[in-house]
C-alpha positions, 0 to 999 in steps of 0.5 A: 253353826256356820263358823263351827263348820268352817273351823272343823271342815276347813271351809273358808267362808262357805259355812258362814255364808250358808248360815247367813242365807238360811237365817235371812230366809227363815226371818223372811218367812217369819215376817210373811207369816206374821203379816198373813196372820195380821190380815185375818 
């Protein structure tokens, strides 16, 4: 998605960086949820 935004809007690496950050945040949240469900 970030690469497509870069291509359509002419943003250099901004869309890619935003996508990487959002992906990292989503992955981290899923790990936290998995650990919490294993503790119960």
